ROMIBA-592027 format. One record per residue (C-alpha): residue in three letters; x, y, z. Coordinates in steps of 0.02 Angstrom, whole numbers, plus 50000, padded with zeros to 5 digits. Example, Ala and Ser with C-alpha at 12.3 -4.5 7.8 and 13.67 -1.06 7.14 Angstrom:
ALA506154977550390;SER506844994750357;
This chain:
UNK429765535758334;UNK431405542158280;UNK431295555258143;UNK432985562658077;UNK432455570757921;UNK430825579857866;UNK430345591457728;UNK429175606157761;UNK428495621157687;UNK428525635457800;UNK427745653457777;UNK427755669457873;UNK426065678757895;UNK425405691457767;UNK425325709057833;UNK423565716457870;UNK422735728657750;UNK422615746257801;UNK420895752657826;UNK419885766157721;UNK418885774957850;UNK418245792857891;UNK417845801258058;UNK415935802858079;UNK415385810058248;UNK413945820458294;UNK414295839058262;UNK415795834358149;UNK414965831357985;UNK416665833457888;UNK417845822657995;UNK419475818057904;UNK420205801157861;UNK420565789858008;UNK420965772057934;UNK422215763258045;UNK423685752357984;UNK423685733557963;UNK424555722558087;UNK426265714258036;UNK426185695857985;UNK426905683358101;UNK428845679258087;UNK429455661258079;UNK430745656358217;UNK431815641358254;UNK432065637458438;UNK433355624758502;UNK432825614958652;UNK433905600858722;UNK432395592158795;UNK431805587658619;UNK432805573058543;UNK431985570158373;UNK431015577958236;UNK429455566458263;UNK428375581258305;UNK428425587258123;UNK427965569858055;UNK426435570757948;UNK426545589657935;UNK426885597357760;UNK426405615157777;UNK426675627157926;UNK426145644957927;UNK426275659658044;UNK424705669658079;UNK424215684257957;UNK424225701658024;UNK422455708358053;UNK421745723257950;UNK421735741058021;UNK420135749158075;UNK419355766058096;UNK419895779058225;UNK421685774958180;UNK421575758058269;UNK423105747158218;UNK422775729958165;UNK423335715458278;UNK425065708158229;UNK425015689658177;UNK425655676558305;UNK427385670558250;UNK427705652358201;UNK428975645358325;UNK429805628358272;UNK430505618758413;UNK432065607858359;UNK433385597658454;UNK435185602958456;UNK436085597258303;UNK434735601358177;UNK435215607658008;UNK434025618257905;UNK434305615257720;UNK433525622057564;UNK432435606757501;UNK432805610057319;UNK434685614757316;UNK435275606457480;UNK436055623257534;UNK436395624357721;UNK435245638857788;UNK435465637057977;UNK436515626058084;UNK435725624758257;UNK436785617758389;UNK436605627358548;UNK435235624758677;UNK434135640458693;UNK434675646558526;UNK433285656958444;UNK433415662558264;UNK432235671958151;UNK432085662257995;UNK430725671157892;UNK430105689257911;UNK428225692757918;UNK427435704057788;UNK427345722557839;UNK425555728657865;UNK424815741857744;UNK424535759957795;UNK422815766857828;UNK422055780457727;UNK422475793457857;UNK424285793157801;UNK423825799557627;UNK422855815357679;UNK423455831157605;UNK422845849157563;UNK422425843457391;UNK421725826157440;UNK420675829057595;UNK419675811857566;UNK420965798957516;UNK420025783057476;UNK421555773057462;UNK422465762057593;UNK423935750157560;UNK423705731657557;UNK424785721557673;UNK426405714757605;UNK426475695757569;UNK427365684157685;UNK428815674357635;UNK428835655457594;UNK430235642857593;UNK430295623857559;UNK431535616857682;UNK432315601057740;UNK432695598457920;UNK434065586057959;UNK434585580558135;UNK436365575358172;UNK436575570558360;UNK437815579358461;UNK438735567758588;UNK440405567958674;UNK440785549658629;UNK440055540358483;UNK440095520858487;UNK440585513558322;UNK440445495658282;UNK439755481658186;UNK437995476458225;UNK437925465358391;UNK439605471758450;UNK438815476258618;UNK438575494858599;UNK436825493858662;UNK437255483458811;UNK438715494758856;UNK437655510658846;UNK436325502558954;UNK437625498259087;UNK438515514859098;UNK437045527359069;UNK435265531359092;UNK434835525058915;UNK433795509258890;UNK434015503158708;UNK433215487258649;UNK434455473358660;UNK434365456758572;UNK435535443158492;UNK435225448158313;UNK435935461158196;UNK435235479158175;UNK434405478158345;UNK434765496958362;UNK433785505258215;UNK433915522958290;UNK435295532158380;UNK435165532358573;UNK435935545958686;UNK436435542458867;UNK437175552659005;UNK438675544459086;UNK438915550759266;UNK440755550059325;UNK440335558159491;UNK439165572359554;UNK440075585459441;UNK440735575559301;UNK439805567859157;UNK439725565258971;UNK438535560758832;UNK438675544158742;UNK437825540058578;UNK437385522558532;UNK437625523458336;UNK436725509658238;UNK437845496158174;UNK439035498858025;UNK439295485957888;UNK440535485857748;UNK439915497857614;UNK438905508357735;UNK439675524557657;UNK438895519257492;UNK437235516657570;UNK437195498257603;UNK436305492457760;UNK435725506657869;UNK437075516557770;UNK437205535657767;UNK435675538457860;UNK436535534758025;UNK438315537357978;UNK437985555657978;UNK437555554858162;UNK439335552158210;UNK439885567858125;UNK439665579458265;UNK440395567758405;UNK441895574458491;UNK442765557258506;UNK442465539458451;UNK442525522358533;UNK442755508058410;UNK441845492158487;UNK442765476758420;UNK441875460358456;UNK443055447458507;UNK441835434158486;UNK441325438458311;UNK441715427158164;UNK442565442258085;UNK444405443758140;UNK444545459058269;UNK445815467858156;UNK444775465357999;UNK443295473358090;UNK444375488158142;UNK444975490257963;UNK443185490457892;UNK442625503258027;UNK444095514557992;UNK443895513457807;UNK442005516857805;UNK442245531857920;UNK443635539057808;UNK442575537357653;UNK441135546057734;UNK442115560257816;UNK444045564057818;UNK443825575557952;UNK442845562358062;UNK444155549558033;UNK445435560958117;UNK444485563058284;UNK445215556058443;UNK444735538658471;UNK444925523258581;UNK444585504858558;UNK443595492758668;UNK443715474458639;UNK442065466958692;UNK441425450458757;UNK443145446158830;UNK442235434658954;UNK441785423358812;UNK443565415658827;UNK444675409158959;UNK446025421259012;UNK447365413458906;UNK446405413258748;UNK445735430958779;UNK447525437158811;UNK448115429058651;UNK446765438158550;UNK446975454758635;UNK448835454458617;UNK448735449758431;UNK447545463958397;UNK448595476558484;UNK450165471358378;UNK449105470858217;UNK448725489258240;UNK450595492858257;UNK450655495058446;UNK451365485058600;UNK450355480358755;UNK450605489558911;UNK450675506858982;UNK450285514659150;UNK448785506759220;UNK448075522659296;UNK446255517859278;UNK446275501959384;UNK446055489659249;UNK445795471959282;UNK447555464559286;UNK447115447359217;UNK446965455359045;UNK448185463458926;UNK447875481458878;UNK448655497358795;UNK448685514758856;UNK449585529558781;UNK450695540258884;UNK449815556558924;UNK451495566458889;UNK451585560258709;UNK449905558658644;UNK449675554758462;UNK447975557358377;UNK448425543958249;UNK448435530158382;UNK446965525458492;UNK447035533158667;UNK446825516058745;UNK446355498058695;UNK445325490458833;UNK444665472758849;UNK442845473958921;UNK441275464258960;UNK439725474359002;UNK438875457659054;UNK440205452659176;UNK440735471159221;UNK442495468459172;UNK443445486259154;UNK441775496159143;UNK442205507859274;UNK444005511059208;UNK443175512559035;UNK442055526659092;UNK443545535959177;UNK444645533959025;UNK443215540258902;UNK442975555559011;UNK444815559258999;UNK444725556258808;UNK443295569158792;UNK444325581858884;UNK445805578858773;UNK444675580758618;UNK443985597058685;UNK445715604358698;UNK446355599358525;
C-alpha cells in the first residue's frame, strides 16, 4: 500500500507533578520537606530513514502522543522522564500545518533527526520551596502541559531520474529491465498507480535512482486523471526522461507538447530541469518506418539528427546527442529510440542517463 499523504495529531508528553513529601525517620520527628521533581514529558522527533519508502505505517493512526513524565516522590526522588515519540519517515517527507498548509519541516537527508515538539517540563517538588519562614511547604508545582500540533505529512519522492510519459508509454517495462524494481506491467492505461523507485547500476561503483512516475494525461495539472497527486512526486527529481510512445495513436510531437505543458503549468522550476527523450517501442516498426518517425520527431522539436555516437547506439536507427562542449538546458541532452522488450539501446540509455544526472548535479 502506497500512502503519500496522512494527517496526524501529535502531542509531546506532559511533565510530571512535583511531590509534596516530608522526611519521616526514626529519631528525626521533624524532618524537612523532601518532595522530588516530576519527570520531563517525552519530546516528539522526526527521523529520516532511507529504508522506509512510504507513509503506510501511519495509515489508520490519527493521534500519536509521547509518554508523560512520572511524578516525583519522597526522599527527593526525581520522576522518570517520559519516553519520546519517534516518527520514522522516508526521505522527501514534508511536514505541514494541517490547517494553514505552512511548511514546518522538509526532511530530505537519510539519518536526519529533528525535534519537532518539546515535552512539558516537570514540576518542582516541595523541597524547593522551603525557607526560614515556611519550613513546611505544602505546595509543589504541577508539570507543564505538552504541546499538540495537527500536521499533514506529504511524501515527495527523491530520485535522480524521473520517467515522465503518458500511460502505457513503457515506463514500467523500462524500469523493470534496468533496475531491481518490479512494477506491475499490463497492456492498459494507469497500470502504475503508485510511484516506483529502482536503483540502476552502471558498474560496481556507479549507480543512480530512477522513479517510475504514474502516467500523465492532458489536464493533469488541473487534477484530471491521477492529477496533482502524482505530479508532485516529480518535483524533487534531478533530471527527467520523457518517454514518447512511437506506437501510440497520439503523434509523438503531440505527446511531447502535452507533457511539457503539464509540467510547466505545475512547476516552472521543474520544467527547466535537465532532460532527455526516449522514443519507445521502436521495434513495432520496420527500420525504414521507424527512422522516418524518429527523424520527423527530432526535426519537429527544432533539432537535427546526429551527434557523436559515444554511447554505442544501435546504428540502424537515427538519434540525437548534444555536444558536451556546448550543452543547452533548453534542449534534450539526447533523443534515443529504444525498445525495452527487444533490448534496443538500453545499455547506451543507462550510460547516457548517468551522464545526464552528473550534468544536473553540476548545474
